[in-house]
N, C-alpha and C positions, 0 to 999 in steps of 0.2 A: 828276581821274577820265578813264580811257581811254575813246575813244570805240567806241559797238558800236551799230550799225544794225540789228541781227536777234536776237530773242530767242524762245524757245520758253516759255509757260506752262502748268501746269496749274490751271484756276480751278473751283472746287464751291462752289455757292450752300448757304446752310444749309437744312434740312429744316424744314418746317411743324410747328409744335406740335398737340398731339392735342386734339380735342375733349372736353370734361367730359362727364360722366355725374353728374347731381346733381338732386336734389329738394328744394324748398323745405321748408323745417323751421322751423317758428315755434310759438310757444306757443297761438296759438290756430288755426294751421292745421297742424294735425299730419299732414295728407295732402296738402300744396301740390304744385302741379304741377313739372316739369321745368326745371330753371335752369340747365344746364350753358354755362359760356362757350365760346367759340370759342378755337383755337389761333391763336397769330399767326403771320404769313408769316415764312419765314425769310430771312435777308438776303441781300442781293443782292451779287454781285461787280461792281463799276464801274471802268471805265476811264475817266481824266478827263486831257483834254488841257490841258497847261500850258507856259506860256513858260518856268517855273522850271526845267524839266527839258530836256537836252540830248541823252541819249543814253539808250539802254535798257540802259547797264550794269548797274544795280541787278537787272534783272528777268533778267540772266545768273547771277546768282549765287542769288539766290531765286527758286523756279519754282512754290511751292505755295502757292496763295491760297485761302481759304475763308471762308464769310460766316459770320454767327452761327447757332445754331441759334433757331426762334421758340418762344416760351413756350407752357407748356400752358393749356389754358383750365383756369377754377375755378368752384366754384358762386358761387351767387348771382349770375347771369348775368356774371360777369368773366371777361373774355376776355384771352387770353394777350398779353404784349408781341412786338412783329415784334421778330427778329433782326436782329443788328448788322449794316450793311452793310460790306462791306470795300471800300475806294475806293483805285485804285491811278493814282497819275499817271504820265502817259508824255508825250515831248516832241509838239508840235503837229507833224503831218505823219507819224502813226503811222497805218499800216493796219493791221486786225485780219483774220486768216485764221483761218477753221477748217482746224486742220492734217489733220484725216481726210477732208474732203470737198474743201478748197481754194477754198472759197466765201469770197468777201469780205463780211465781217459789217458792218465799218464804217470809215471812213476820217475820222480826227479831225483836221480843219483849221482849228481853231479855239479860241482860248482858252478854256479852261472848258467847251467841249463833252465831253459824256459819253455812255457807251454801256454798257448793262446787259449784261456779259459773260457773266452767268450768273446765270438768273432762281431767285429764292429760292421755295422750295416753299410752295404753298397751305396755311394752316392748317386742320385739320378742323374741323367745324361740332359744335357742343355737342348734348346730345339735345333741349335747348329746341326746336330746328328741326324736329323729326320728330314733333310732337305732330299727331295728325288727330283726325278723329269717332270715328275705330274702334280708335285707339291712343293713349289717354289718358297712358300712363306709359312711354315708351320707355325701356328701359334700356342703349340703346347711342349711340354717338357716333363719328365720323369719326376715323380717324388723320390726321396731317398728311401731305403729299405730300413726297416726297422733292426736295430741290433739283436744279438743272441743274448737270451737269458736262460739261467739256469741254477740250480742247488745244487752245490759240491759238498760232497764229505772229503774232506782232509785228514789222513791217517798217518801219522809219523811211525816209522821203524827205522830205528837207529841202524847205523852203518858203523861196523866195527869189525877189526881182524880176529880178534878174541872177545868170546863173552864168558864171565864168570859165572857160573850156576852152582848152587849149593842149598842145602837148608838155611833157614835162619841162623845166624850165630855161629856160622862156618867158620867166619874170618874173611868174607869178599872182600869187605870195605878195607878192612886193615892190611891186606894183599894189595889190593889195587892203591893205597895209600903207600906200601911200603916200596912197588915198582914204579910209579908215577909221581908226578907232582900233583895229581889229584888228593883234596882232602875232604872226602866223603865223613859225614858224620859216623862216629862208632861207639857204641855203648855195650852194655851186658844184658841188652834186653831182645827179644824177637821183633824184628821189623823194623829196626833202627833205619834202616835204606827204605824210602817211601816212593825213591822217584831213581831210575837208572841214572849210573856216573860214568863218564869218559874219562879216561885218563891217558897219555901217551908215553909210551915206554923208550927211550932212547938208549940205546947200547952203546953209541958212540960209531962202531965199526960197521953196524948193519942199517938198514933202513928202519925208521922209527914205525912203530906199529900201535895202533888203538886198541885197549882193553875197555870193555863194558862191564860194568858192574852191576848185574841187574838182580832185583827185589827178590828175596829168598822164596823158595818153592816150599811148598805143603803137600803132604798127600791131598790128591785131591784139587790139585790147584789147576789142572784143564776143567775142572767143570765149576769153577770158581772159588774153590778154597783158599783161602789168605788173600794173597797179592798177586797171585801167580796167572791168573787167567788175564789180567789186564796187562802184565809185561811179558808174557811167554812170545807174543809178537816180536819182539824186539831180538829175542835169541835167533830168529829165521834167518838173519842176513850176516849173522857172524860167520867166519871161516873155521873158525876152531873153538871148540867148547874147552875150557878148562875148569874142571870138578873140582871145586874147594871142598875139602872134608875135613872135619873137626875131629883128630885122630885122638882127642880124649874123651870124645862120648863116647857111651855105654854099646853102640853097635855101628862103628862106624864103617862098615861093608852095609849094613842094613840102610843106612843114610843114602849111601852113594846109590843103593838099587832104587831106595824109594825117588829120588829125582830123576835118576836114567828113565823110570816105570811114568814119570808124569811127561817126559819130555816126549816120548814114544807116543803115550796116550793122546798129546796133543798134534803131534804130525808125526806117522812112522818114519819120514823120510830124516827125521832127527837125530834117529838112534845113532845113524853110522858117523855123526860128528865128533862124537864124542871119543877122545882117544888120549887125553891127558888128564893124571889126576895128581892134586896139589895136596898132600896130606899134612894138614896145618897144625899148628898149635904144638911144635917139635919140642918146645921150651919146657913142656909140662912133663913131669914122670908118667903120668896115665898114657900119654902119647908114645912117649919110648918104649913105654912097655908092650904095646899093641902093634909096634910099627913093622916088625918081621912078619906075623901073622896077616896083617894087611897086605903088606905087598904081595905075598905069596897067593891070597886069595884073588886080588884086584889084577896082578899080571897074568892068573888063568883066565881071567874074563878077557885078556887081550889087550889090555891098558896098561900104558905107564906110569910107574908112580914116582913122584919127586917130594920126597920129604922137605919140609919148609918150617921155617916159624916167621911169621909176618910182623911178630912183635920185634924179635932180635934182628931180623933179615936173614937168618941163615937159610941158605939153599934157594935164595930167591934169585938171586944174580944165575945160576945154572938153569933154573928154570926157565927165565927169559931167554937164555940165548938158545935152548932147546924150543922154545916157542917159534923165537926169530929163523931157526933152522928150517923147521917144519913149515912154516909160511913160505919162505926163500924156495924150497924145494918144490912145494906146491906151484908158486909161481913160473918155474921151470919146466912143470910137468905140464902146465894148462895148454901147450900147444901139441900135446901127444894126447891129452884126454884122459889121464892120468891124475890121481891125488892122494897123497899120503898123510893127510893132515890127521885121518882116525885110525892111522896104524900105530900100536904100541912099540 
């Protein structure tokens, strides 16, 4: 299934059932009082976050969703049944916007979290509710209220512990493949990765953490160049950035600064998240020749450098252990309001 991270849908809740006008008629009570039942409420349209769903692709094809109508009230005080709810599963990390107002209605960040996207109409009251001292036999009841209808824009922002960022061909896909069980497409041409990939790193003695391989950025990505503008939003929710740099490139420091500049231009708050740099392709002679100078310049910027080779696996385990340490330390510091993820 193709990766889709935005969709527009129309939701309409069911109308409430109408109340009933009825009077008790029994053998020994030929003129009994009113006993009309209430109408049932209309069915809601509910969005439920689920880890079983990874994309909004289904909702890009089917766009109209409606809840069931509430049952009408009946005599003998019998209320109508509630309309059937319509529940839609969306990926964890889905934000719900009202398309007309732009208001953010919900942010579904936990598995099983639900949001009533359209409220079912209230059922009308039967005539038994309108008895008074001056009106003993009301011959009217309430109609059901219409269900809520709205147009929603769904936007998926991936939830991951670590976001891998870097220029095309820096080796992000190879690194996530070496660190996790994920198997993204890997090739020697730009923009191999056309959609984000998630992988889970499990070191055995630490809590597993999720890495997101974000498609390559280029200069001007925040203005729409390359693929960056479409996928930069997926970086926002990662707890830690891991810059992946091709150490065999002509100017690896310049490549790092290009990506950092794009992150800052997209959202200045993102600049403080960047603290780890994976100097990749250490298996190549050109990378080994530039390692010392690269480490010196990058460490002077306040970032830690971890030389790795995604191809051979060299240095990958120590890098993952450092990531796990930083994530664990950040969790412990949350209670005090501190966060060391960006410190070198």
